[in-house]
N, C-alpha and C positions, 0 to 999 in steps of 0.2 A: 725593841726591848728597852725597858726603863733602867736607867743607871742610878746607882747609889752614890756616885761621885758628888762631892760637895758642890761642885760647879753646876751640875745638873739640878741639884736641889735648889740652889739659889736661882737658877733660871726658871724653874717651875714657880717659885714664889713671885718673881717679877711677872711671869706670864699671867698668874692669877690676878695681879694688881693692874695690869695694863688697861683693862676696860675702864677702871675707875679714873685713870689719869687722862685717857683720851676722850672720855665722855660717851663712848660707843660701847655698849655691852657685848658686842660681837668681836671686838678687836682682840687679836692675838699677836704675839711677838712677830710671827711670820709676816704679818701685814706691815710691820715696820722695817723689816730687814730686806735689803735688796737680794734678789734671787741669785745674783752672781757670787754671793758669799758661800752658797751651798754647792756650787758646781764641782764635779770631779772628785768627790770624796772617796770613791771606790779605789782610786789609784794612789791615794796618799798613805804615808806611813802613819803609825799610831801617834807619833809626835806631831806630825803635821795636822792630823785630825783634831787632836787635843788643842793645838794652837789655834786652829780655825774655830773650834767650839768656844774657846776662851775669848777669842776676838768677837764672835757673835754675841756672847753674853756682855762683853764690854760695850759693843755697839748698842745693844738693846737697853742696857742700863743707862747709857748716855741719852738715847732717844726718849726713854721714859722720864728721865730727869728734865729734859728739855720741855716735855709736855707739862710737867709739874710747873715749870717756870712760866709757861704760857698761861696756865690757869691761875697763877698767882696774881694776875692783874684783875681777876674777877673774884667775886665772893664764892667761897666754897668752904666746906667743913673740914678743917684740918684733921679732925679725928679719923675721917675716912681715908686719909693718906698715911696714917701711922704704919700700917702693914707694908705699904709701898716703900716708904722711907727705910723701914727695917730691911726689906728685901734688897734695896739698893745698897745698903750698908753691908749686907752679907755678900752680895756679889763683889763689891769692892774688896772685901776681906779675903775671898777665895781666889780672885783673879791672879794675884802674884804667884801663888802656889801652883796654879794650873799652868801658867806660862813657864815657871821653873821646871815643872814636871815634863812639859813638852820639850824643853831644852835637853833635859836628861835623857829622854827617849831618843831624841835625835842623835845625841852623843853615843848612846849605846848602839844605835843602828850604824853609825859611822864606823865604830870599832868593829862591829860584827861583819859588815860588808866591805870595810876598807875604802869607803867612798865618802865624799862630802855630799850631804843631802841638803 
């Protein structure tokens, strides 16, 4: 199911730009993220899932930015990176709110279940 959360929108934008910065038209974010980041989602609370999703976007944003840095030593068209740079900026803008929301969800779960999650 596709989410309308700003974090998911930002991730989709980075996903679209990832092939440009890696130089491989078939590259997707999943290729850049370690599989261990995705394990055991079914057993997690909503706050934990959101925190992991935000973490994944943060990792992907960092990896794409590093790929841009690698390419900066070679000649490339800066115009082709504009959408990527805008996507990175959007990711950086929504990440604090996503982490804050994850903390709020965890606090609500702690209150509801009387446990520390």
